[in-house]
C-alpha positions in Angstrom: -43.4 -21.7 124.1 -46.1 -23.6 125.9 -46.7 -27.3 125.1 -48.8 -27.9 122.0 -51.7 -29.8 123.6 -54.6 -28.3 125.5 -53.7 -27.2 129.1 -56.3 -27.5 131.8 -55.9 -25.0 134.7 -57.7 -24.9 138.0 -57.9 -21.6 140.0 -58.7 -22.4 143.6 -59.9 -19.1 144.9 -62.7 -18.0 147.1 -62.8 -14.4 145.7 -64.7 -14.2 142.4 -63.1 -10.9 141.3 -59.5 -12.3 141.8 -60.6 -15.4 139.8 -61.8 -13.3 136.8 -58.7 -11.2 137.0 -56.3 -14.2 136.9 -58.5 -15.9 134.3 -58.4 -12.9 131.9 -54.6 -12.7 132.1 -54.3 -16.4 131.3 -56.7 -16.3 128.4 -54.5 -13.6 126.8 -51.6 -16.1 126.6 -50.9 -17.1 122.9 -50.4 -20.7 122.0 -52.4 -23.8 122.8 -55.9 -23.8 124.0 -56.1 -23.2 127.8 -59.1 -24.3 129.7 -59.5 -22.4 133.0 -62.0 -23.5 135.6 -62.8 -22.0 139.0 -63.2 -23.9 142.3 -64.1 -21.9 145.4 -64.5 -24.9 147.7 -61.5 -26.4 149.5 -63.0 -30.0 149.8 -64.1 -30.1 146.2 -60.7 -28.8 145.1 -59.1 -31.7 147.0 -61.3 -34.2 145.2 -60.4 -32.7 141.8 -56.7 -32.7 142.8 -56.8 -36.4 143.7 -58.7 -37.2 140.5 -55.8 -35.6 138.6 -58.3 -33.5 136.6 -55.9 -30.6 135.8 -52.4 -30.0 134.5 -51.7 -27.1 136.8 -53.3 -25.5 140.0 -53.2 -21.9 141.1 -54.1 -21.9 144.8 -54.9 -18.9 147.0 -53.2 -18.8 150.3 -56.5 -17.9 152.2 -59.2 -20.6 151.7 -61.6 -20.0 154.5 -60.5 -22.0 157.5 -57.8 -23.6 155.4 -54.7 -22.3 153.7 -52.8 -23.0 150.6 -50.2 -24.7 152.7 -52.8 -27.2 153.9 -53.6 -27.9 150.2 -50.0 -28.5 149.4 -49.7 -30.9 152.3 -52.7 -32.9 151.1 -51.2 -32.9 147.6 -48.0 -34.3 148.9 -49.8 -37.1 150.9 -51.8 -38.0 147.8 -48.6 -38.2 145.7 -49.7 -35.6 143.2 -47.0 -34.6 140.8 -48.9 -31.8 138.9 -47.5 -28.3 139.6 -49.1 -26.1 142.2 -48.6 -22.3 142.4 -49.4 -20.5 145.6 -51.0 -17.0 145.4 -51.1 -14.3 148.1 -52.5 -10.8 148.3 -49.2 -9.5 149.7 -45.6 -10.7 149.5 -44.4 -12.6 152.6 -40.9 -14.1 152.7 -41.9 -16.7 155.4 -44.9 -17.9 153.4 -42.7 -18.0 150.3 -40.2 -20.3 152.1 -42.9 -22.5 153.6 -44.5 -22.9 150.2 -41.3 -24.0 148.5 -40.6 -26.4 151.3 -44.1 -27.8 151.1 -43.7 -28.6 147.4 -45.1 -25.5 145.6 -43.7 -25.0 142.1 -43.9 -21.2 142.4 -45.1 -18.4 144.6 -46.8 -15.3 143.1 -48.2 -12.0 144.6 -51.6 -11.2 143.1 -50.9 -7.4 142.8 -47.9 -8.2 140.7 -49.6 -10.5 138.2 -49.7 -9.9 134.4 -50.0 -12.0 131.3 -46.3 -12.2 130.7 -45.5 -13.2 134.3 -48.3 -15.9 134.3 -47.2 -17.2 130.8 -43.6 -17.6 132.1 -44.8 -19.2 135.3 -47.1 -21.7 133.5 -44.4 -22.5 131.0 -41.7 -23.1 133.7 -44.1 -25.1 135.8 -45.2 -27.4 133.0 -41.6 -27.9 131.8 -40.5 -28.7 135.3 -43.4 -31.1 135.9 -42.5 -32.9 132.6 -38.9 -33.2 133.7 -39.9 -34.5 137.1 -42.2 -37.0 135.6 -39.5 -38.2 133.3 -37.0 -38.3 136.2 -39.6 -40.3 138.3 -40.1 -42.7 135.4 -36.4 -43.3 135.0 -35.9 -43.6 138.8 -38.8 -46.2 138.9 -37.3 -48.1 136.0 -33.8 -48.3 137.5 -35.2 -48.9 141.0 -37.1 -51.9 139.6 -33.9 -53.1 137.9 -32.1 -52.6 141.2 -34.6 -54.4 143.4 -35.5 -57.2 141.0 -32.0 -58.1 139.9 -31.1 -61.7 140.6 -27.6 -60.4 141.4 -26.8 -58.8 144.7 -26.4 -55.1 144.2 -25.4 -52.7 147.0 -24.0 -49.3 147.7 -21.3 -48.8 150.3 -19.1 -46.1 151.6 -15.3 -45.9 150.9 -14.7 -48.3 153.8 -17.2 -50.8 152.5 -19.8 -50.1 155.2 -23.1 -51.1 153.5 -25.6 -48.2 152.9 -28.2 -49.7 150.6 -28.9 -53.3 149.4 -31.3 -54.8 147.0 -33.4 -57.9 147.8 -30.8 -60.4 146.4 -28.0 -58.8 148.3 -30.0 -58.8 151.6 -30.8 -62.5 151.0 -27.1 -63.4 150.3 -25.9 -61.6 153.4 -28.8 -62.0 155.9 -30.6 -65.1 154.7 -34.0 -65.5 153.1 -35.7 -63.3 155.7 -33.6 -60.5 154.2 -32.7 -58.6 157.4 -32.1 -54.9 157.1 -29.1 -54.7 159.4 -26.2 -52.6 158.1 -22.7 -53.9 158.4 -19.4 -54.0 156.6 -19.0 -56.2 153.5 -15.7 -57.6 154.9 -17.6 -59.1 157.9 -19.2 -61.5 155.4 -16.0 -62.5 153.6 -14.7 -65.6 155.4 -11.4 -66.1 153.5 -8.6 -64.0 155.0 -6.6 -63.9 151.7 -9.7 -62.7 149.7 -10.5 -60.1 152.4 -7.0 -58.8 152.3 -6.9 -58.6 148.5 -10.2 -56.6 148.4 -9.1 -54.2 151.2 -5.8 -53.6 149.2 -7.9 -52.5 146.2 -10.2 -50.4 148.3 -7.3 -48.6 150.1 -5.8 -47.8 146.6 -9.2 -46.7 145.4 -9.0 -49.3 142.6 -12.1 -50.8 141.0 -12.6 -54.6 141.4 -13.7 -56.8 138.5 -15.2 -60.2 139.2 -13.0 -61.4 142.1 -14.2 -64.7 143.5 -15.2 -64.5 147.2 -16.7 -66.8 149.7 -19.6 -65.1 151.5 -21.1 -66.4 154.8 -24.5 -65.0 155.7 -25.6 -64.0 159.2 -27.5 -67.4 159.2 -24.2 -69.2 158.5 -25.0 -70.2 155.0 -22.1 -70.0 152.5 -22.3 -68.6 149.0 -19.6 -68.4 146.4 -19.8 -65.2 144.5 -18.0 -63.0 141.9 -17.6 -59.6 143.5 -17.3 -56.4 141.4 -16.7 -52.9 143.0 -16.6 -49.5 141.4 -15.9 -46.1 142.9 -18.2 -43.1 142.3 -18.5 -39.6 143.7 -21.9 -38.6 145.0 -23.3 -35.0 145.2 -21.6 -34.3 148.5 -18.2 -35.3 146.9 -18.0 -38.3 149.3 -16.7 -41.5 147.8 -19.3 -44.2 147.4 -18.8 -47.7 146.1 -21.3 -49.6 143.9 -21.0 -53.3 144.3 -22.3 -56.4 142.6 -22.4 -60.0 143.9 -23.0 -62.6 141.2 -23.9 -65.9 142.9 -21.9 -68.9 141.4 -22.6 -71.3 144.3 -24.4 -73.8 142.1 -21.6 -73.7 139.5 -19.0 -74.0 142.1 -20.7 -76.9 143.8 -21.1 -78.6 140.4 -17.3 -78.2 139.7 -16.4 -79.6 143.1 -18.8 -82.5 142.7 -17.4 -83.2 139.2 -13.8 -82.9 140.5 -14.6 -85.2 143.4 -16.3 -87.7 141.1 -13.2 -87.7 138.8 -10.9 -88.3 141.8 -13.2 -91.0 143.1 -13.4 -92.7 139.7 -9.6 -92.9 139.5 -9.4 -94.1 143.1 -12.1 -96.7 142.5 -10.3 -98.1 139.5 -7.1 -98.3 141.5 -8.8 -99.9 144.5 -10.5 -102.5 142.3 -7.2 -103.4 140.6 -5.4 -103.6 143.9 -8.1 -105.7 145.5 -8.1 -108.1 142.6 -4.3 -108.3 142.4 -3.9 -108.7 146.2 -6.8 -111.1 146.7 -5.6 -113.7 144.3 -2.2 -114.4 146.0 -3.9 -113.9 149.4 -6.4 -116.7 148.7 -3.5 -118.9 147.7 -1.8 -118.1 151.0 -5.0 -118.8 153.0 -5.4 -122.2 151.2 -1.8 -123.0 151.8 -2.1 -122.2 155.5 -4.8 -124.8 155.9 -2.4 -127.5 154.7 0.7 -126.0 156.2 2.5 -128.6 158.5 3.3 -127.2 161.9 4.1 -128.4 165.4 2.2 -127.4 168.5 4.8 -124.8 169.5 4.2 -123.1 166.1 0.5 -123.0 166.5 0.5 -119.4 167.7 2.5 -118.4 164.6 -0.1 -120.0 162.4 -2.9 -118.3 164.2 -1.2 -114.9 163.7 -0.9 -115.6 159.9 -4.5 -116.7 159.6 -5.8 -113.7 161.6 -3.8 -111.2 159.5 -4.8 -112.9 156.3 -8.4 -112.5 157.3 -7.8 -108.9 158.3 -6.3 -108.1 154.9 -9.2 -109.8 153.2 -11.6 -107.7 155.3 -9.8 -104.5 154.3 -10.1 -105.5 150.7 -13.8 -106.0 151.1 -14.1 -102.5 152.6 -12.2 -101.0 149.7 -14.5 -102.7 147.2 -17.6 -101.6 149.2 -16.5 -98.0 148.8 -16.4 -98.4 145.0 -19.9 -99.8 144.8 -22.8 -97.4 144.6 -24.9 -97.3 147.7 -28.4 -98.7 147.4 -30.2 -97.3 150.4 -33.8 -97.2 151.7 -34.9 -93.9 153.2 -37.4 -93.1 155.9 -38.3 -89.9 157.9 -36.1 -89.3 160.9 -35.3 -86.4 163.1 -31.7 -85.1 163.2 -31.9 -84.9 167.0 -32.5 -88.6 167.1 -29.7 -89.4 164.7 -27.1 -87.2 166.4 -28.0 -88.5 169.8 -27.5 -92.1 168.7 -24.2 -91.1 166.9 -22.9 -89.6 170.1 -24.0 -92.7 172.1 -21.8 -94.8 169.7 -18.7 -93.0 170.9 -19.6 -92.3 174.5 -16.7 -94.5 175.8 -14.2 -92.4 173.8 -15.7 -89.2 175.0 -15.3 -90.4 178.6 -11.8 -91.7 178.2 -10.6 -88.5 176.6 -12.6 -86.4 179.1 -14.1 -84.3 176.4 -16.8 -81.7 177.2 -19.8 -82.1 174.8 -22.3 -79.3 174.2 -25.5 -80.0 172.3 -27.6 -77.1 170.9 -30.8 -78.4 169.5 -34.0 -76.6 168.6 -37.2 -77.7 170.5 -39.0 -79.0 167.5 -37.7 -82.1 165.6 -35.8 -81.3 162.4 -37.1 -83.9 160.0 -35.2 -85.3 157.0 -35.4 -88.5 154.9 -32.5 -90.7 155.7 -31.0 -94.1 156.0 -30.5 -93.9 159.7 -27.9 -96.6 160.2 -25.7 -95.3 157.4 -26.0 -91.7 158.5 -25.1 -92.6 162.0 -22.0 -94.3 160.7 -21.1 -91.2 158.7 -21.5 -88.9 161.7 -19.6 -91.3 163.9 -16.6 -91.1 161.6 -16.6 -87.3 161.9 -17.1 -87.3 165.7 -14.3 -89.8 166.2 -11.9 -87.7 164.1 -12.9 -84.6 166.2 -12.2 -86.4 169.5 -8.9 -87.7 168.3 -7.9 -84.2 167.2 -8.2 -82.8 170.8 -5.9 -83.2 173.8 -7.3 -85.4 176.6 -9.0 -83.4 179.3 -8.8 -80.1 177.4 -11.1 -80.5 174.5 -14.7 -79.4 173.8 -17.0 -80.8 171.2 -20.2 -79.0 170.1 -23.1 -80.3 168.0 -25.4 -77.6 166.7 -28.6 -78.2 164.8 -30.1 -75.3 163.0 -33.2 -74.9 160.9 -33.2 -72.5 157.9 -35.8 -71.6 155.4 -34.6 -74.3 152.9 -32.3 -76.6 154.9 -31.5 -78.3 158.2 -27.9 -78.0 159.1 -25.7 -80.0 161.4 -22.5 -78.3 162.7 -19.9 -80.5 164.4 -17.2 -78.3 165.9 -14.0 -79.3 167.9 -11.4 -77.3 169.7 -8.5 -79.3 168.3 -5.3 -78.5 166.5 -7.1 -77.6 163.2 -6.2 -78.7 159.7 -3.7 -76.8 157.5 -5.5 -75.0 154.7 -3.6 -76.8 151.9 -4.9 -80.2 153.2 -8.6 -79.2 153.2 -9.3 -80.0 149.5 -7.9 -83.5 150.1 -9.8 -84.3 153.2 -12.4 -86.6 151.7 -10.1 -88.4 149.3 -9.5 -92.1 149.9 -6.3 -93.0 151.7 -5.6 -89.4 152.7 -5.1 -89.1 156.4 -3.3 -86.9 158.9 -3.2 -89.7 161.5 0.0 -91.7 162.0 -1.9 -95.0 162.0 -4.9 -94.0 159.9 -6.0 -95.7 156.7 -7.8 -92.7 155.2 -11.1 -94.3 154.4 -13.4 -93.0 157.2 -14.1 -89.5 155.8 -14.2 -90.8 152.2 -16.9 -93.3 153.3 -18.8 -90.5 155.1 -18.8 -88.3 152.1 -20.2 -91.1 150.0 -23.1 -91.5 152.5 -23.8 -87.8 152.7 -23.8 -87.5 148.9 -26.4 -90.4 148.7 -28.5 -88.2 151.0 -28.0 -85.2 148.7 -26.4 -83.3 151.6 -24.0 -80.4 151.2 -20.7 -80.8 153.2 -18.4 -78.0 154.0 -15.3 -77.9 156.3 -13.7 -74.9 157.9 -10.6 -75.1 160.0 -8.0 -72.8 161.7 -4.8 -74.0 163.1 -4.7 -74.2 166.9 -8.4 -73.2 167.0 -10.3 -76.2 165.7 -12.3 -77.6 162.9 -16.0 -77.3 162.0 -18.0 -79.6 159.7 -21.2 -78.2 158.2 -23.7 -80.8 156.8 -26.9 -79.4 155.2 -29.9 -81.5 154.4 -33.0 -80.5 152.4 -35.9 -79.6 154.6 -39.0 -81.7 154.3 -42.1 -79.7 153.0 -44.6 -78.9 155.7 -47.0 -81.7 156.3 -44.6 -84.5 155.3 
């Protein structure tokens, strides 16, 4: 049965007798009202085609200096979805094949036409056109879901080589510019244990449900994501993997900040209590020393006691300063200027240790709002630690400044011994140190300064390869 609504049919034919013959056959078809119109001009037919005036088109192969294949090509370029049937005077296998390849719905020989054959052709063509429209609509719907999803969605082969990515996935892996390079998903997973676990699942052809991974983009920006993978077979029986990356970076950072805040609060209470309990007897000792009887030959001993009493008092003051919130004034400065002054503060150490320093700066200044003196102090602490981690005469220190779409990043990288992975979470805690004579306040103080600048701090380290500190600052809007 044909569809119930009226069907509009165009017969594009330059022979009037052939038109009337075909038209009469069509008018004998029972069912809905069929409106048949004749068009004997190629250019006018194209205009009607692009205007979508008909439900189906019968096109003669010979149309003056044009052919029905030319008509099919123009229909394809115009994105026309209505069915087109090619007509010829005599059967020709080559034309039949070309017509099908060009998008023709069917191929008919005029001498073989009758009402039954045309009814079957029209019914088949309209049914097929309806199915294609429905399929196109579904594809468009799911394509929109795919492209506009805020989660990263991708398709990969069985070895996790990326085949297709949506916008969110391209942004996660290649930065905001959304590069179209293809690579392997494992190239972006920086944690060795996470990469090994995922490859184990892949080798066993096991689906993966929401495994937490750390992703580093080509622009060296880190995202924390939940990764899900599922195996499917495509039409060629090759295994493909559908993947989803759910960005939990903001949640992860909030958890880390909250955990750090809790640790700092405990440490602050401890430091305040210690400072109070130590300072009271220390003051008594200092007052007693002022009235302590001594001979001239004991003067140096008294001097030692006074100096060390003052030193303890100074340490207590530093401890209490860490527990107080920083009240800073901010002005616009360039990161190049701040890093150069930070390096100048430790130039003597660099020369004594015979360290090679490499600076990689962009030509244009990277502007941030900062308290310059405090930020120099924070960077100096990191640079000093980097120098002390390297062997004299064999170390290299690099300072890289990079501009991204939404941030300016400082990377301080040394070639030292590295930090064991289990110590990385404790690195910024007060009193934690890997130095024999360290107090463990330098990095804690630096973190406090960076946090007051709303900077994001990450550390990566490999034993016997070195340590890298990444500090990201918000970019100033253009014109500020």
